Structures are given as structure tokens and as C-alpha cells.
N, C-alpha and C positions, 0 to 999 in steps of 0.2 A: 502281101496282102493276105488277110485272114479270111478264109472261106468257111462259113458256118452253114451246115446243112440243117434244114428244117426237119426236125423229127416230128412225126405225127404224135399228137398227145392222145394217150389211151387212158381214159378214165374208167375205173372199175367202180360201178355204183349199182345199187339195187333199183330195180324198176318199181313202179307203183304197185303192180300186181304182186310181185314178190314180197313187198313190204306188207301188203294187206293179208297175204297168206300167212306170214309169220305172226302178225298181230292177231289174226283169227285163231290160229293154233294156240298161241299163248293165252288168249282170253278163254278158250275152251278148257285148257289145263287148270286155270284158276277157278272158273265158274262151275265146272262139273262137280268137284268135291263139295262145294258149298250147297248146290242144289241137292245132291245125294244126301248130304248130312242133314239137311232140313227135313227131308222125307223120312230118313232113318230116325231122327229125333221125335217126330210126331208118332211114328209107329211104336217107339220105345215108351213114350208117355202113355199110350193106350194100353200096351201090355202091362205096364206097371200099375195102371188103374185097376185092371181086372185082378191082378195078383193081390193088391191091397184090399180090394173089395172082398175077396174070398177070405183073406186073413182076418179082416175085421169082423166078418160074419162069425167066424170061429171064436174070436176073442170076446165078442158080445155074448155069444152063447155060453162060453165058459164062465163069464162074469155072472150070468144068471144062476148058474149052478153053484158057484163058489160063494157068492154073496146072498144067495137065496132071496133074490128080488127079481121081478120081471125086468127084462131089458128089451130094447127094440131098436130098429133102424127104419128110416123113412127118407123119401126124396123130397127136398125143398126146391120146388120148381122156380120160385122167384129168384133164388140165388144160384141155382144149378149146382147143387151139391147133395151128397148123402149125409144124413145126420145119424150118428150112432149114439144111442142113449144107454148109459149104464149108471149104477148107483154113484152118487157124488163122491163117496169115499173110496171108490176104486181108482186105480192109477192110470186110467185111460186119458192120455193127454192128446189123443188124435181123434176126437169125435167127429170132425168134419172132413169129408173126403170130396174134394172138388172133382167135377166131371170134366175131363179135358176136351178141347175143341176136336170136332170130328166124331164125337160119340154123343148120341142122343138117347134119352130114356123114352121108350115107347109104352111101357107098361110098368106100373109101380103100385105100391101099397105099403101100409105100415105092417112090418113083420115084428111080432112080439114073441120072445122066448120066455117060457114059463119058468118061474122060480123053482129051484131044486132039481128039475129034470132037464131044463134047456130045450124042451120040446116046443114045436111050433105047430099049431093045429088049424091053420086057415087055408092051406093049399094055394096061397098067393104066388104070383109069378112076377119076376122082374125081367124085362126085356130091354136090351140095349141094341142100338143100331150103329155099327161102325161104318161111317160113310166111305172112307178111303178103300177099305177092303170089301165093301158091300156085303157085310155079314151081320146076321142077327145072332146075338148071344143071349140065351135065355137061362134063367135060374128058376127052376120050378121047385118050390119047397114041398116036402112030403109031410103028410099028416102024421103026427105022433112021434116022429123020430128026430126032428130038428135038422135033418139033412136036406140036401137039395140035389137036383139033377141039373147038370150043365149041358146045354145043347147049343151047338154052333151050326147055323144054317147058312 
């Protein structure tokens, strides 16, 4: 006669709590870079906006001197962009500068650079508010020089 011993079955399985912990950690490792990347992308677009704004001011001012015609830039509130105007025969293909989300224009005006000198004589000021950083960035134009003072508050 054959005697068979009953061996206790030992199952090795994960409990529900262990599974949830693993899923939570995995989800965290996948979502954290996505959330961080979105925030980083928004900051980068704001920094690029301010760099482009300063470069385009300089380009419009140079165009006034070179082409000996008045140039200007202004804020178009309905479409939320800055419009840089230079002579039609200049090679400025980037006259429109859209304002990214998270940046609002608080103070604006038409800035005109005089022909031949590139000077601006109105003492106007552009003020932007960067919502995420809670910063006010002001560009105060100086009379007679065509230069501006940048102030971050």
C-alpha cells in the first residue's frame, strides 16, 4: 500500500497592500517627470518671451537707424501679442510676438524710435506680471537715448 503524505501548500503571493504600494511608487516615477517637465516648459517659454522681447526692441531700434524711418512697437490687447513695426522693405519676418500664458501686460503704450537716431522720447513704460513667479518685470524707456531700464520686483 502506498502512503502519501499531505504536504501543506505554500503559496507565495503579494498581498493587496504590497501591490498598491508598488503601483503607487511606479505611478509616482512616471508622473513626477511629466509634472516637473510641464512646469519647466512654462518657465522656459516665459524666459524666451523676455529674451525675444529685448532682442526685438533692439532690432526695431537698429532698423530705425539703418532705414532712416520711424519704427515702433505696441501691444495688441485683443489678440494678446506685441506688434513690432519696421519699414516694409526691411527683412523683419518676426513682427508678431505672442505673449505666453502666465504673463499679463499691466502697462503698455506705443513706443516709437526716431529715424536716423533710434531715440525714444516719451518715457513710456511696459510692465509685465509673471503669475507663477509672482514677479513684475518693468521696462522703463529713457528719454533721448533709446535705452531702457529693466526692473524685476
